[in-house]
C-alpha positions as CSV (number, residue, x, y, z in Angstrom):
1,M,-2.5,13.0,-22.9
2,R,1.0,14.1,-21.9
3,I,1.7,13.9,-18.2
4,R,3.9,16.6,-16.6
5,P,5.5,15.1,-13.5
6,D,5.9,17.4,-10.5
7,K,9.5,18.3,-9.8
8,P,10.8,16.7,-6.6
9,G,12.4,18.9,-4.0
10,P,15.2,18.0,-1.6
11,G,14.5,14.6,0.1
12,Q,11.6,13.8,-2.3
13,E,11.2,11.3,-5.1
14,S,8.9,11.4,-8.1
15,V,6.6,8.5,-8.8
16,W,7.4,9.1,-12.4
17,D,11.0,7.9,-11.7
18,Y,9.6,4.6,-10.3
19,P,10.2,1.5,-12.5
20,R,7.8,-0.6,-14.6
21,P,7.7,-3.5,-13.8
22,P,7.5,-2.5,-10.1
23,R,10.4,-2.9,-7.6
24,V,10.1,-4.2,-4.0
25,E,12.3,-2.7,-1.4
26,P,12.4,-2.2,2.4
27,V,10.5,0.7,3.9
28,S,12.8,3.2,5.7
29,G,11.2,3.9,9.0
30,R,8.3,2.9,11.2
31,V,4.9,2.0,9.9
32,T,1.8,2.2,12.2
33,I,-1.9,1.5,11.3
34,E,-4.9,2.2,13.5
35,L,-8.5,1.2,13.2
36,N,-11.3,1.8,15.7
37,G,-8.9,3.4,18.2
38,Q,-6.7,0.3,18.2
39,R,-3.2,0.1,16.8
40,I,-3.2,-3.0,14.7
41,V,0.3,-2.6,13.1
42,D,3.5,-1.3,14.5
43,T,6.6,-2.4,12.5
44,T,9.9,-1.4,11.1
45,R,10.0,-4.4,8.8
46,A,7.6,-3.3,6.1
47,L,8.2,-3.4,2.3
48,R,7.2,-1.0,-0.3
49,V,6.3,-1.6,-4.0
50,L,7.3,1.2,-6.3
51,E,5.6,1.4,-9.7
52,T,5.5,4.2,-12.3
53,S,2.8,6.8,-11.5
54,H,1.8,5.2,-8.2
55,P,2.6,6.3,-4.7
56,P,4.3,3.5,-2.8
57,T,2.2,0.6,-1.7
58,V,3.2,-0.6,1.8
59,Y,3.2,-4.3,2.7
60,V,3.5,-5.2,6.4
61,P,4.6,-8.6,7.7
62,R,1.7,-10.7,8.9
63,A,3.6,-11.4,12.0
64,D,3.5,-7.7,12.9
65,I,-0.3,-7.4,12.6
66,V,-2.3,-7.8,15.9
67,D,-3.8,-11.3,16.2
68,G,-7.4,-11.4,15.1
69,A,-7.1,-8.2,13.0
70,L,-7.4,-10.0,9.7
71,R,-10.0,-12.5,8.4
72,D,-10.4,-14.0,5.0
73,A,-12.7,-12.1,2.5
74,D,-14.2,-13.2,-0.8
75,G,-12.7,-12.4,-4.1
76,T,-9.4,-12.3,-5.9
77,S,-7.7,-10.0,-8.4
78,F,-4.8,-10.4,-10.7
79,C,-1.7,-8.2,-11.1
80,E,0.2,-8.7,-14.3
81,F,3.4,-8.5,-12.3
82,K,2.7,-9.9,-8.9
83,G,0.1,-12.5,-9.7
84,R,-3.2,-13.5,-8.0
85,A,-4.1,-11.6,-4.9
86,G,-6.5,-12.6,-2.1
87,Y,-8.5,-10.2,0.0
88,L,-8.9,-9.7,3.8
89,D,-11.2,-7.9,6.1
90,V,-9.5,-5.8,8.7
91,V,-11.2,-6.1,12.1
92,A,-10.7,-4.0,15.3
93,G,-13.2,-4.5,18.1
94,D,-16.7,-4.3,16.6
95,R,-15.5,-2.5,13.4
96,V,-14.9,-4.3,10.2
97,A,-13.2,-2.7,7.2
98,A,-14.4,-5.1,4.4
99,K,-11.7,-6.1,1.9
100,A,-9.4,-3.4,3.2
101,A,-6.3,-5.6,2.7
102,W,-4.8,-7.9,0.2
103,Y,-1.9,-10.3,-0.1
104,Y,-0.2,-12.6,-2.6
105,P,0.0,-16.2,-1.3
106,N,2.1,-17.3,-4.3
107,P,3.5,-14.2,-5.9
108,S,5.1,-14.3,-9.3
109,R,8.8,-14.7,-9.8
110,G,10.7,-11.6,-8.7
111,Y,8.1,-10.7,-6.0
112,E,8.7,-13.6,-3.6
113,Q,9.6,-11.0,-0.9
114,L,5.8,-10.3,-0.6
115,V,5.0,-13.8,0.8
116,D,3.6,-13.4,4.4
117,H,3.1,-9.6,3.8
118,V,-0.2,-7.8,3.6
119,A,-1.0,-4.5,2.0
120,I,-3.7,-2.4,3.7
121,Y,-5.7,0.5,2.1
122,P,-4.8,3.6,4.1
123,G,-8.0,5.3,3.2
124,R,-10.0,2.5,4.9
125,M,-8.2,2.9,8.2
126,D,-8.5,5.6,10.9
127,E,-4.8,6.5,10.6
128,C,-1.7,5.2,8.9
129,T,1.8,6.7,9.6
130,L,5.1,6.3,7.9
131,D,8.0,7.3,10.1
132,G,5.7,9.5,12.2
133,E,4.1,11.3,9.2
134,L,0.3,10.9,8.7
135,V,-0.3,9.2,5.3
136,T,-2.8,10.4,2.7
137,A,-4.5,7.7,0.7
138,Q,-4.1,7.5,-3.0
139,E,-7.3,8.6,-4.8
140,G,-9.7,6.0,-6.2
141,D,-10.8,2.6,-4.9
142,F,-8.5,0.3,-6.6
143,Y,-4.9,1.3,-5.7
144,G,-3.6,1.4,-2.2
145,G,-0.8,3.9,-2.4
146,W,0.6,5.7,0.6
147,I,1.2,9.4,0.0
148,T,3.6,11.3,2.2
149,S,5.6,14.6,1.8
150,R,8.4,12.5,0.4
151,V,6.7,11.6,-2.9
152,V,5.4,13.9,-5.7
153,G,3.0,13.0,-8.6
154,P,0.7,13.5,-10.2
155,F,-0.6,10.1,-9.0
156,K,-2.6,7.6,-10.9
157,G,-6.0,6.6,-9.3
158,A,-8.2,9.7,-9.6
159,P,-11.0,9.8,-12.2
160,G,-9.5,10.2,-15.7
161,T,-6.2,8.7,-14.9
162,W,-6.8,5.0,-15.9
163,G,-5.2,5.5,-19.3
164,W,-1.9,6.8,-17.9
């Protein structure tokens, strides 16, 4: 199947121009995350991972997550680039978003910047914003990309896209 990337407009970037293996870089702007009516993240120190065909995955510093909003969850997964990930529940008041976050305690060489950072699935939160813009979650239940008006696809994650 031949993929036809969308053409980026002014101020946009195509996920098809992102590298493989992925690149880690600082997020430009403010990141906020809300769950159960509570702001659990407000940071200008986030990182983003850019990988071909994926909207950026945002990683926030653990230090910028409200105390008590994370708890260990069962399970791990393995990324061929970043290494073994652990999972976390996200908690706000009486609401628990099970396995809604992940982290790399000992990331592979080249991804050391991700130590002490956590990625959170935007589709499992009430609201995520990037520089004031409401984020749309990447389709599917495996990837955690953050879609804004600044990125164009098509994006991997929806049914039928696993072979991309």
